[in-house]
C-alpha positions in Angstrom: 83.9 173.9 200.3 84.3 174.1 196.6 85.2 177.6 195.3 82.3 179.6 193.9 84.1 180.3 190.7 84.3 176.6 189.9 80.6 176.2 190.1 79.9 179.3 188.1 82.1 177.8 185.4 80.1 174.5 185.7 76.9 176.5 185.3 78.2 178.4 182.3 79.3 175.1 180.7 75.8 173.6 181.2 74.2 176.7 179.8 76.5 176.6 176.8 75.6 173.0 176.2 71.9 173.8 176.6 72.1 176.6 174.0 74.0 174.3 171.6 71.2 171.8 171.7 68.8 174.2 169.9 69.4 176.1 166.7 68.7 179.7 167.4 67.8 182.1 164.5 69.7 185.3 163.9 67.9 188.5 164.8 66.1 190.0 161.8 67.8 192.8 160.0 66.3 196.2 160.8 63.9 197.0 158.1 64.3 200.3 156.2 60.6 200.9 156.7 58.4 200.2 159.6 56.8 196.8 159.7 53.1 196.5 159.6 51.5 196.4 163.0 51.0 192.9 164.2 53.9 191.4 162.2 55.4 188.5 164.2 59.1 187.7 164.2 60.1 184.4 165.7 63.2 184.7 167.8 63.6 181.0 168.6 63.2 179.1 171.9 62.6 181.6 174.7 64.5 179.7 177.4 66.5 176.5 177.0 67.3 174.5 180.1 67.5 171.1 181.7 66.4 171.5 185.3 66.1 168.3 187.4 63.2 167.4 189.7 64.2 164.0 191.1 66.3 160.9 190.5 66.7 157.2 191.3 69.5 154.6 191.1 69.0 151.2 189.5 72.3 149.3 189.6 75.1 151.6 188.3 72.7 153.9 186.4 71.3 157.1 187.8 67.9 157.9 186.3 67.4 161.7 186.3 63.9 163.3 185.9 63.4 166.7 184.4 61.1 169.6 185.1 59.5 172.1 182.8 60.4 170.5 179.5 58.0 169.4 176.7 58.1 166.5 176.9 59.8 165.9 180.2 62.3 163.1 180.2 64.1 160.7 182.3 67.8 160.5 181.3 69.9 157.4 182.2 73.4 158.4 183.3 75.5 155.2 183.2 78.3 155.7 185.8 80.4 153.0 184.2 80.3 154.7 180.8 80.1 158.2 182.4 77.5 159.4 180.0 73.7 159.6 179.5 73.0 156.6 177.4 69.2 156.9 177.0 66.2 159.2 177.4 62.6 158.1 178.2 59.9 160.6 177.3 57.2 161.4 179.9 54.6 163.0 177.7 52.2 164.5 180.3 52.6 166.8 183.1 54.8 169.9 183.5 57.4 168.3 185.6 58.7 165.3 187.5 58.9 165.8 191.3 58.5 162.2 192.4 60.5 159.0 191.6 61.1 155.7 193.2 62.0 152.2 192.2 60.7 148.6 192.7 63.3 146.1 191.6 64.6 147.2 188.2 61.5 149.3 187.4 61.5 153.1 187.9 58.3 154.8 188.8 57.7 158.4 187.9 55.0 160.8 189.2 54.2 164.1 187.4 52.3 167.2 188.3 49.7 169.3 186.6 48.6 166.5 185.5 49.2 163.9 188.1 50.1 160.7 186.2 52.0 157.7 187.3 54.5 156.0 184.8 56.7 153.0 184.9 60.0 152.7 183.1 61.1 149.1 182.6 64.8 149.6 182.7 65.4 146.1 181.2 63.3 146.6 178.1 63.3 150.4 177.9 59.5 150.5 177.8 57.6 153.4 179.4 54.0 152.8 180.5 51.3 155.1 181.8 49.9 153.2 184.8 47.4 155.6 186.4 46.0 159.1 186.4 44.8 160.9 189.5 42.7 164.1 189.9 45.1 165.7 192.3 47.1 168.6 190.7 50.4 167.4 192.1 52.2 164.2 192.9 54.9 165.7 195.1 56.6 162.6 196.5 56.8 158.8 196.1 58.4 155.9 197.9 58.4 152.1 197.6 57.8 149.8 200.5 60.1 146.7 201.0 57.3 144.5 199.6 57.0 146.5 196.4 54.0 148.8 196.9 54.3 152.4 195.7 53.1 155.2 197.9 52.3 158.7 196.6 51.8 162.0 198.4 49.7 164.5 196.6 48.0 167.9 196.8 45.4 169.5 196.9 44.2 168.1 199.2 47.1 166.4 200.8 46.4 162.7 200.7 48.3 159.4 200.5 47.7 156.8 197.7 49.0 153.2 197.5 49.6 151.7 194.1 50.0 148.0 193.8 52.2 147.0 190.8 51.0 143.4 191.0 47.3 144.3 190.4 47.4 147.8 189.0 44.9 148.9 191.8 45.1 152.1 193.7 44.1 152.3 197.3 43.2 155.7 198.8 44.6 156.1 202.3 43.0 159.5 202.7 44.3 162.7 204.2 46.8 162.0 206.9 46.1 165.5 208.4 42.5 166.5 207.3 42.3 170.1 206.2 46.0 170.3 205.2 46.7 170.8 201.5 50.0 169.1 201.0 51.7 165.8 201.5 55.2 166.8 200.5 57.3 163.9 201.8 56.7 160.2 202.1 58.5 156.9 203.1 57.3 153.4 203.8 58.6 150.3 205.7 57.1 146.9 206.3 54.3 148.2 208.6 53.8 151.9 208.1 53.7 154.8 205.7 55.2 158.0 207.0 53.7 161.2 205.6 55.2 164.7 206.0 52.5 167.4 205.8 52.2 171.1 205.2 51.3 174.0 205.2 50.9 173.3 209.0 53.5 170.7 209.9 52.6 167.1 210.7 54.5 163.8 210.6 52.0 161.1 210.4 52.6 157.3 210.7 49.8 155.4 208.8 49.4 151.7 209.6 49.6 150.0 206.2 47.1 147.3 207.2 44.5 149.1 209.1 44.9 152.7 207.9 45.1 153.9 211.5 47.1 157.2 211.9 49.4 158.4 214.6 51.1 161.8 215.0 54.9 161.6 215.5 55.6 165.3 215.4 56.9 166.4 218.8 54.9 169.2 220.6 58.2 171.2 220.6 57.9 171.7 216.8 54.2 171.5 216.3 54.0 175.2 215.2 56.3 174.6 212.2 55.2 175.0 208.6 56.1 171.8 206.8 57.8 168.4 207.0 58.8 168.8 203.4 61.5 166.1 203.0 62.1 162.7 204.6 64.2 159.6 204.9 63.9 156.4 207.0 66.1 153.6 208.3 65.2 150.5 210.2 65.2 152.5 213.4 64.7 156.1 212.6 62.6 158.7 210.7 64.4 161.9 209.6 62.4 164.9 208.4 63.4 168.3 207.0 61.2 171.1 208.4 60.4 174.6 207.2 60.7 177.6 207.8 63.5 177.5 210.4 65.7 175.0 208.6 65.5 172.2 211.1 66.1 168.5 210.9 63.9 166.2 213.0 65.2 162.7 213.9 62.7 160.4 215.6 63.2 157.0 217.0 60.6 154.7 215.5 60.4 152.5 218.6 60.2 155.5 221.0 59.0 158.7 219.2 59.5 160.6 222.5 63.3 160.1 221.8 63.9 162.7 219.2 66.4 165.3 218.2 66.0 168.7 216.5 69.1 169.8 214.6 69.3 173.4 213.3 70.9 174.0 209.9 73.5 176.7 210.7 74.2 178.5 207.5 73.2 182.2 207.7 69.7 182.8 206.5 68.9 179.1 206.1 65.1 178.4 206.0 64.5 175.0 204.5 65.8 171.5 204.8 65.0 170.3 201.3 66.4 166.8 201.1 67.4 164.1 203.5 69.2 160.7 203.4 70.0 158.3 206.3 73.2 156.4 205.5 75.7 154.5 207.6 74.5 156.0 210.9 74.5 159.6 209.5 71.7 161.8 208.4 72.8 163.8 205.3 70.7 166.8 204.5 70.7 169.9 202.3 69.5 173.4 203.1 68.1 176.3 201.2 68.6 179.1 200.3 72.3 178.7 201.0 72.7 175.4 199.2 74.8 174.1 202.1 75.3 170.3 202.6 75.3 169.0 206.2 75.4 165.7 208.1 74.4 164.6 211.6 75.5 161.4 213.3 72.5 159.7 215.1 74.5 157.8 217.7 76.8 160.6 218.9 75.1 163.9 217.9 78.1 165.0 215.9 77.2 167.7 213.4 79.2 168.7 210.3 78.9 171.3 207.6 80.3 169.5 204.5 80.3 172.4 202.1 78.3 174.3 199.5 78.2 172.2 196.3 76.5 174.9 194.3 75.7 178.2 195.9 72.0 178.6 196.6 70.9 175.6 194.5 68.0 173.4 195.6 68.8 169.8 196.3 65.8 167.8 195.1 67.1 164.3 196.2 70.0 162.8 198.1 71.0 159.2 197.2 73.7 156.7 198.2 75.5 154.5 195.7 78.8 152.6 196.0 79.6 154.3 199.3 79.3 157.8 197.8 76.5 160.3 198.4 74.9 161.9 195.3 73.0 165.2 195.6 70.6 165.9 192.7 70.1 169.6 192.1 68.4 171.6 189.3 71.7 172.6 187.7 73.6 169.3 188.2 74.8 166.6 190.6 77.2 166.8 193.5 79.1 163.7 194.6 80.5 163.4 198.2 82.9 160.7 199.3 82.6 160.1 203.0 85.9 158.2 203.0 88.0 161.1 201.7 85.7 164.1 202.3 86.0 165.0 198.6 83.1 167.0 197.1 82.8 167.1 193.3 80.2 168.5 190.9 78.9 167.1 187.6 77.1 168.8 184.8 74.4 166.3 183.6 74.1 168.3 180.4 77.8 167.8 179.7 77.2 164.1 180.2 74.5 164.1 177.5 71.3 164.9 179.3 68.8 166.5 176.9 68.3 170.3 177.0 65.1 171.7 175.6 62.8 174.7 175.6 61.3 175.1 179.1 58.1 176.9 180.2 59.3 180.5 180.8 58.3 182.5 183.8 58.9 186.1 182.9 59.9 188.4 179.9 61.4 191.8 179.8 63.0 194.0 177.2 65.6 196.7 178.1 65.8 198.0 174.5 68.9 196.0 173.5 68.1 192.6 174.8 65.2 190.5 176.1 65.5 188.7 179.4 63.4 185.5 179.6 63.3 184.1 183.2 63.2 180.4 183.8 64.5 177.8 186.3 68.0 178.7 187.5 68.3 182.0 185.6 67.5 183.9 182.4 68.2 183.5 178.7 69.4 186.8 177.3 68.4 187.4 173.7 70.6 190.1 172.0 68.3 191.9 169.6 71.1 193.1 167.4 73.0 189.8 166.9 70.4 187.1 167.7 73.0 185.6 170.2 71.5 183.9 173.3 73.5 183.7 176.5 72.6 182.4 179.9 72.6 184.5 183.1 72.7 182.0 186.0 70.6 183.0 189.0 69.8 180.7 192.0 66.0 180.4 191.8 63.3 181.5 189.4 63.1 185.1 188.1 59.4 185.9 188.3 59.4 189.6 187.5 62.0 191.8 185.8 62.4 195.6 185.3 65.1 198.0 184.1 65.8 201.4 185.7 68.5 203.4 184.0 71.4 201.0 183.2 70.4 198.4 185.8 68.0 195.6 185.5 66.3 194.3 188.6 65.0 190.7 189.0 62.6 189.5 191.6 63.5 185.8 192.3 61.6 182.9 193.8 62.3 181.5 196.4 63.1 183.8 199.4 61.5 186.7 197.6 65.0 187.9 196.6 65.9 190.9 194.6 68.9 190.8 192.2 70.5 193.4 190.0 72.3 193.0 186.7 74.2 195.3 184.4 74.6 194.5 180.7 77.8 192.6 180.1 78.2 191.4 183.6 78.5 187.5 183.9 76.6 187.4 187.1 73.7 189.0 188.8 74.2 190.6 192.2 72.0 189.7 195.2 70.6 192.8 196.8 68.2 191.5 199.4 65.9 188.7 200.6 62.6 189.9 201.9 62.2 187.5 204.8 58.9 188.1 206.7 57.6 184.6 205.5 57.6 185.8 201.9 58.8 183.7 198.9 57.3 184.7 195.6 57.9 188.2 194.0 54.9 189.4 192.1 55.9 192.8 190.5 58.6 195.4 190.4 58.4 199.1 189.7 60.7 202.2 189.8 59.5 205.5 191.0 61.3 208.3 189.2 60.5 211.0 191.7 62.1 209.3 194.7 64.4 207.0 192.8 63.1 204.0 194.8 62.6 200.4 193.7 59.5 198.7 195.0 58.8 194.9 194.9 55.6 193.2 196.0 55.7 189.6 197.3 53.4 186.7 198.1 53.7 184.9 201.5 55.0 181.3 201.8 52.4 178.6 201.5 50.0 178.7 204.5 51.0 182.1 205.6 49.0 185.4 205.7 49.6 188.8 204.3 51.8 189.7 201.4 54.6 192.3 201.7 56.0 195.4 200.0 59.7 196.0 199.8 61.0 199.6 199.3 64.6 199.5 198.2 66.9 202.6 197.8 69.6 201.7 195.3 71.7 204.7 196.4 72.1 203.5 200.0 71.1 199.8 199.9 68.5 200.4 202.5 65.4 198.2 202.3 62.2 198.7 204.3 59.5 195.9 204.3 55.9 196.6 205.0 53.6 193.6 206.0 50.7 193.7 205.8 50.2 196.4 203.3 46.6 195.5 202.3 45.3 193.4 205.1 44.9 189.6 204.3 45.8 190.0 200.7 48.8 189.8 198.4 49.9 192.8 196.3 49.9 191.4 192.8 50.7 194.4 190.6 52.3 197.8 190.9 52.4 201.2 189.2 54.4 204.2 190.3 53.9 207.9 189.7 55.2 211.0 191.4 56.0 209.4 194.8 52.9 207.2 194.9 52.9 203.5 194.3 49.5 202.1 193.2 48.8 198.5 194.4 46.6 196.0 192.7 45.9 193.0 195.0 45.0 189.4 195.0 42.7 187.7 197.5 45.1 184.7 197.5 47.6 184.8 200.4 50.0 181.9 200.8 49.3 179.0 198.5 47.1 176.4 200.1 45.3 179.0 202.2 41.7 179.6 201.4 41.1 183.4 200.7 39.5 185.2 203.6 38.6 188.3 201.6 36.2 188.3 198.6 37.4 191.0 196.3 40.7 192.4 195.0 41.5 196.0 195.8 43.3 199.0 194.4 45.3 201.0 196.9 47.6 204.0 197.0 50.9 203.8 199.0 52.7 207.1 199.7 56.5 206.5 199.4 57.2 209.6 201.6 54.9 208.9 204.5 55.1 205.1 203.9 51.3 204.8 204.5 48.4 203.5 202.5 46.3 206.6 201.7 43.2 204.8 200.3 41.8 201.5 199.2 38.9 200.7 196.8 37.4 197.6 195.2 37.6 198.6 191.5 35.7 195.6 190.0 33.1 193.7 191.9 34.0 190.0 192.4 37.5 190.3 191.0 40.0 187.9 192.6 43.1 189.7 191.4 44.3 192.8 189.7 47.0 191.1 187.6 48.6 194.3 186.1 48.5 198.1 186.6 49.8 200.9 184.5 49.6 204.7 184.8 48.8 206.8 181.7 48.9 210.5 181.4 45.6 211.1 183.1 44.3 207.8 184.4 45.3 204.5 186.0 44.5 201.4 184.1 44.3 197.9 185.5 43.2 194.5 184.4 41.6 191.7 186.5 42.0 188.0 186.6 38.8 187.7 184.6 40.1 190.0 181.8 38.2 193.1 182.8 40.0 196.4 182.1 39.2 199.3 184.3 40.1 203.0 184.1 40.5 204.8 187.4 40.7 208.5 188.0 43.1 209.0 191.0 41.9 212.6 191.5 38.2 211.8 191.7 39.0 208.4 193.2 36.5 206.5 191.1 36.4 204.0 188.3 35.3 205.8 185.2 35.0 203.0 182.7 35.4 199.3 182.3 35.8 196.9 179.4 35.7 193.1 179.1 38.7 192.3 177.0 39.2 188.6 177.4 38.5 185.7 179.7 41.8 185.7 181.6 43.9 188.8 182.6 47.6 188.9 182.1 50.2 191.7 181.8 49.1 195.2 180.7 51.4 197.6 178.8 50.7 201.1 177.5 51.8 202.9 174.3 50.3 206.3 173.8 46.5 206.0 173.2 46.7 202.2 173.2 47.1 199.5 175.8 48.0 195.8 175.1 47.2 192.7 177.1 47.1 189.0 176.3 45.8 185.6 177.2 47.3 182.2 176.3 46.2 182.5 172.6 46.0 186.1 171.6 47.3 189.7 172.2 44.7 192.4 172.4 45.0 196.0 171.4 42.8 198.4 173.4 41.9 201.9 172.2 42.0 203.9 175.4 40.1 206.8 173.9 37.1 204.8 172.6 37.7 202.0 175.1 37.3 199.3 172.6 39.5 196.2 171.9 40.5 193.9 169.1 42.8 191.0 168.6 46.1 192.1 167.3 47.5 188.6 166.9 46.1 185.2 167.7 46.9 181.5 167.5 49.8 181.8 169.9 49.1 178.8 172.2 51.7 180.4 174.6 53.1 178.0 177.1 54.0 180.0 180.1 54.9 178.3 183.4 51.8 178.0 185.5 49.5 179.0 182.7 48.4 182.6 182.1 50.3 185.0 179.9 53.1 187.4 180.1 53.7 190.4 177.8 56.4 193.1 177.7 57.0 196.2 175.6 60.2 197.6 174.1 61.1 201.0 175.6 60.9 202.4 172.0 57.2 201.4 172.0 57.7 199.8 168.6 57.4 196.2 169.6 55.9 193.7 172.1 57.6 190.6 173.3 55.6 187.4 174.1 55.5 183.7 173.4 54.2 181.5 170.6 54.3 178.0 172.0 57.7 178.1 173.8 59.3 180.5 171.3 60.0 184.1 172.0 58.3 186.4 169.5 58.5 190.1 168.6 55.2 191.7 167.6 55.6 195.0 165.7 53.6 198.0 166.8 
C-alpha cells in the first residue's frame, strides 16, 4: 500500500498544475460605497479540473478521455517520451465514459449528447461518425473483427457500429424494462452486456441476435453488472451493491465463482481486467485494488493507489497494469509488486474549467464543488486553492467555524475548517443511498441534517441526523414514503422537507406530486405532510422567513406556506425551472440557467435582477448562494464564478 500522504501530495500537485493552467483575476478591492444592486463581478473560472472518464492504449501511447470539460479532450500520453504530446477536442457531450480501439483508431463515446467519434491516431484527425438519441453512451468495446459495440441508457440497449460501412445495427434491449447497459464486451460470436438497475449478464449472439442470461441465480437479486472484461475462456463482471466479482466460464456458465471485495465498506466493483490468468479489479468507495487467480482461486489485496478514488478503466501494456482514475493513473508491476502513481496533469494533460456542482459562501471564501473536490476562492486575495475530496460535493453548508459537504457517491458527509489541507470524513449514509441533496443546521438542537437520494433502481430517500458534539448519526428511511427529500429548512427543532417524486435514477416515479413535510428533531417523527403545488414533481429549495416558509418547485412556482395554519397562502410563477432559493429580508432570490430573479415577498412580485448568464452547471439547472452578510449572491456566468451585488 502506498502511504496516504504521498497521494495527497500527488493530488495537490495536480491541483496546482490545474490552477496554473488558467489565469485567475484578483478579487476586486472593496468599494468605499456600496455597489449598485445587480452589479456583476467576474471571479474567474469557478472550478478548474481534469477528471478522467476512460482510456485506451494504441502502441506505446495511452489515450486519456476527460469528463466535464468544454470541450472534452482526449490527451495522448506517450510513454516513451513520458509526456502528453497531443490533445484531440471532442466538441459535443459533457463527458467521455466510453472508449475502445480498432487497429490504430480510437473510438470515443460521449454522454448528454450521445455521439460517436473516431480519432485516427496516424493522421491526428477526429471525425464525428454517428449520433444517437440515447442520453448516455456508457460503455464500448471492439470485437476481434473490428465492429464497435455500444451500451447505452435510457433505455438500456446495445448498438453495433460497423466502421467499414458506417452503419449502425440496433440489437435492442438485452433486458427489456431495464434502463442501463453499463458494461459491454465482444468476442468472435457474442456480445456480453452488463445491465442495471436490476442486474443481468446477457450473452447476445452476434449473428442471430438471440439472447441468453448468464447471471447465476445466486446473484440474481443484485443491482448491477457495472463493469466487465473477457478472455478466450471467461467473462468477469463487477457487481453492485455488495462489491462482488463474478467470474463465469464461457463454455460452462454453471461453473462460476463469486469473489467478495474485502475492504471495509466496499460496495462497488468499478473496473475489471483479465490478464495472464488473473482478474484485476478495483473497488469503491475504498479505492482498493485487488486480483483473483482463476485457476487457483488465490485472492490478493494489492493496495490502495489513491484513497477512495474511482477507477474508470484497467488496462494492460508491456506487462504492467494501468488503472485510470479521475485524479490520475496508477501503474502496477506484477513482476515486482511495485505500485506507483502518475499525475496526468503533470505530464501535460489539459486542465480546464469544468461544470461545477455546488456553490457556497462562508463569508470569507466561496466553495465550488466539482469532480474530486472543491475550488476555494479567497474573497480577500482572489487566490484559488483546491480542496481534494474523493467524490463530488453536491451540497455545502457552514455552521459556526465548520463547513459541511455532502458528497456523492456513498452519500457521505465531510467537514472542513478554514486553513485545513484536508476535509474530514464524518459518515457514509448506507441504506442504499448515494446522492446528497441538501444540508441544514438547526440552531436550537445543534444538529446537522442531510437528505439523500437512493441508488439507481432503489426506493425511498433517507434523512441523516448528525450530532457534531457526539458524532452520532441516525438515519431515517423512508421519511416521506416512495419519495426523495430534495430540500431542507430548519427552525426551532423542526426540519421542513421538500420532496421529489423521483426515487433512485432509472426508477419510474410511483407518486404523482411532490410534498412538503415537517420532521420533529426531538420526537424524530414526521408531524404532517401536504402537497403544496398541484402537479409539482419536486420542491427544489426551501427557506424559512420570519413568519412563513417559502419553497420553489421544479417548474419555477414559488409558494408561501403558513406553518401555523398549515396552508399555502400565496403562489407566484417566477420562471420555467426552479433552482436554489435564498432569502434576504423582504426579498428572495432564485435563478434558472440564464437569469437571477428578485422576488418581493411583501407584494409577491418578481423581476429579473441579472440575465444573459448562460450558466453551465453540471446536470443543467442552476445553483445560487448568498453571502452571510446578505450583500452579495454567488452564481455562474458560463463556467465562471460571479458575485452579484445586493
